[in-house]
KEPA-167974 format. One record per residue (C-alpha): residue number from 1; x, y, z. Coordinates in steps of 0.05 Angstrom, whole numbers. Last residue first. Layout:
N
NUM,X,Y,Z
...
END
This chain:
270
270,961,-1280,-423
269,970,-1338,-472
268,960,-1317,-545
267,898,-1347,-576
266,853,-1286,-571
265,907,-1245,-604
264,913,-1286,-667
263,836,-1291,-668
262,828,-1216,-680
261,795,-1175,-626
260,726,-1154,-650
259,710,-1081,-657
258,643,-1063,-625
257,636,-997,-662
256,626,-961,-596
255,685,-995,-563
254,729,-984,-624
253,714,-910,-626
252,716,-900,-551
251,784,-934,-549
250,811,-895,-608
249,792,-830,-577
248,822,-851,-511
247,885,-873,-548
246,890,-806,-583
245,878,-764,-521
244,928,-803,-478
243,980,-799,-535
242,963,-726,-548
241,973,-703,-478
240,1038,-743,-470
239,1063,-712,-536
238,1060,-641,-507
237,1106,-662,-450
236,1151,-696,-500
235,1155,-634,-543
234,1175,-591,-483
233,1229,-638,-461
232,1217,-692,-408
231,1258,-706,-346
230,1244,-649,-296
229,1179,-635,-335
228,1149,-701,-312
227,1157,-682,-239
226,1131,-612,-248
225,1070,-634,-290
224,1049,-682,-235
223,1052,-627,-182
222,1016,-576,-226
221,959,-625,-240
220,943,-651,-308
219,878,-634,-341
218,819,-669,-374
217,796,-689,-302
216,785,-765,-306
215,828,-785,-365
214,881,-730,-360
213,887,-743,-285
212,892,-818,-292
211,944,-812,-349
210,986,-765,-306
209,981,-814,-247
208,1010,-869,-291
207,1069,-823,-309
206,1077,-804,-235
205,1083,-877,-217
204,1134,-884,-273
203,1174,-826,-245
202,1173,-847,-173
201,1193,-918,-185
200,1136,-968,-190
199,1140,-1032,-150
198,1078,-1028,-107
197,1017,-1001,-140
196,997,-929,-122
195,998,-904,-194
194,947,-954,-218
193,926,-1025,-206
192,918,-1044,-280
191,987,-1015,-297
190,1015,-1054,-238
189,988,-1118,-269
188,1023,-1102,-334
187,1087,-1088,-295
186,1084,-1156,-262
185,1069,-1189,-328
184,1137,-1166,-352
183,1162,-1105,-389
182,1187,-1077,-455
181,1207,-1143,-484
180,1183,-1118,-553
179,1140,-1180,-562
178,1114,-1170,-492
177,1097,-1096,-504
176,1062,-1115,-571
175,1019,-1169,-538
174,997,-1123,-482
173,987,-1069,-535
172,940,-1108,-579
171,901,-1138,-520
170,890,-1070,-487
169,867,-1034,-551
168,815,-1086,-569
167,791,-1098,-498
166,781,-1024,-488
165,757,-1011,-417
164,775,-937,-425
163,815,-937,-359
162,852,-999,-383
161,866,-971,-453
160,892,-906,-423
159,936,-946,-374
158,960,-988,-433
157,978,-928,-476
156,1015,-889,-421
155,1054,-952,-400
154,1069,-965,-473
153,1098,-896,-481
152,1143,-904,-419
151,1171,-970,-447
150,1180,-940,-518
149,1215,-876,-497
148,1173,-814,-512
147,1197,-781,-575
146,1137,-803,-615
145,1149,-822,-687
144,1117,-890,-689
143,1059,-883,-638
142,1037,-811,-635
141,1059,-791,-705
140,1039,-856,-738
139,969,-851,-710
138,963,-779,-733
137,983,-796,-805
136,938,-857,-806
135,878,-818,-779
134,885,-768,-836
133,881,-824,-888
132,825,-861,-854
131,784,-797,-843
130,781,-783,-917
129,769,-856,-934
128,712,-870,-884
127,700,-945,-895
126,775,-954,-888
125,763,-944,-812
124,735,-1014,-807
123,790,-1049,-846
122,842,-1010,-808
121,816,-1032,-740
120,796,-1101,-759
119,863,-1115,-793
118,909,-1088,-738
117,954,-1150,-729
116,955,-1173,-800
115,999,-1234,-791
114,964,-1299,-780
113,890,-1285,-800
112,911,-1233,-850
111,960,-1280,-883
110,910,-1338,-885
109,857,-1294,-915
108,907,-1273,-969
107,927,-1346,-980
106,853,-1365,-988
105,833,-1309,-1035
104,892,-1312,-1083
103,853,-1322,-1148
102,800,-1274,-1122
101,854,-1220,-1120
100,863,-1220,-1194
99,936,-1199,-1199
98,968,-1138,-1231
97,971,-1087,-1176
96,992,-1138,-1123
95,1053,-1156,-1162
94,1073,-1210,-1209
93,1136,-1241,-1239
92,1119,-1308,-1207
91,1176,-1307,-1157
90,1158,-1236,-1142
89,1087,-1257,-1124
88,1110,-1303,-1068
87,1040,-1296,-1036
86,1070,-1281,-968
85,1119,-1232,-1000
84,1061,-1195,-1032
83,1025,-1192,-965
82,1088,-1167,-931
81,1094,-1113,-984
80,1022,-1089,-978
79,1022,-1063,-906
78,1083,-1018,-910
77,1068,-1005,-983
76,1003,-972,-964
75,1037,-925,-915
74,1097,-904,-956
73,1064,-851,-999
72,1024,-819,-943
71,1085,-819,-898
70,1128,-789,-953
69,1076,-734,-959
68,1076,-720,-885
67,1152,-716,-883
66,1151,-667,-941
65,1104,-623,-901
64,1150,-626,-840
63,1210,-609,-883
62,1175,-548,-911
61,1158,-528,-841
60,1229,-533,-817
59,1247,-487,-875
58,1275,-512,-940
57,1334,-488,-980
56,1331,-511,-1052
55,1293,-570,-1079
54,1315,-643,-1074
53,1252,-672,-1040
52,1207,-644,-1094
51,1134,-667,-1090
50,1084,-699,-1136
49,1023,-735,-1109
48,995,-784,-1161
47,1027,-842,-1124
46,980,-825,-1067
45,920,-850,-1106
44,952,-915,-1131
43,974,-931,-1060
42,904,-919,-1035
41,874,-963,-1089
40,922,-1021,-1072
39,909,-1016,-998
38,834,-1013,-1010
37,840,-1075,-1054
36,874,-1110,-997
35,817,-1092,-950
34,763,-1111,-1000
33,797,-1179,-1009
32,801,-1190,-933
31,730,-1168,-918
30,719,-1095,-901
29,702,-1086,-828
28,630,-1093,-803
27,599,-1033,-770
26,562,-1047,-707
25,610,-1106,-693
24,586,-1167,-655
23,584,-1198,-586
22,625,-1142,-555
21,673,-1144,-497
20,687,-1086,-450
19,745,-1098,-405
18,736,-1129,-335
17,797,-1175,-344
16,754,-1238,-353
15,714,-1204,-407
14,658,-1156,-393
13,592,-1151,-429
12,567,-1113,-489
11,509,-1118,-536
10,498,-1043,-546
9,423,-1052,-539
8,428,-1099,-480
7,468,-1047,-440
6,414,-996,-454
5,360,-1043,-431
4,395,-1056,-366
3,403,-982,-355
2,329,-967,-362
1,295,-934,-421
END
């Protein structure tokens, strides 16, 4: 089978940025109502977990386990509460557990179209429930709970997304970094150009170089490690490796599945 035929089979081309773009998904995400029902079911499931936060003396490991359980219990609500607010259910004396979702189909679709920024990602991975729950914990650790400063973390993520040619990952994090006022278009362009682009300070240039080394060689050089270790603590150095690894994994997953970028991201000016 020649290379042209292989490319046709996975139905991919390049968008204007040179990132992989797919005509269709290989695995379709859950539809809007199935997605919300999945959130409801997962919340009902984790509500069965019993744990004692007020027990006696706890080790650091006990606290880490409790943190994971709290994460599992809180995850569904994080996504469900905005939907319930959008539907103004509290004003009607209702909640998502008690309503017939079909009666709210259009407003739910409207909410997801306008607000649910990672709908296709979550709604696709929900098709593998065991993996979905474990993925959510890992995702929150590397993105939400990371000790890497937000600007530097987004540089790492965006460089990984660029090298991985992940349109889905790139578009989401470009928009997120702009909303968070983390950096300008000039910095985003430097991320595309790489560690030798004009305008980086020495540390950020080294940070981009670290991503390149990890992506291309599966190892960071001694010289790069030395520069990063002058600023970062041990846990931060470990986190860099997992952030690059996680977002590379996510990129190859969404690239292979052909995840479609949601319309709310397509319509945002670059």
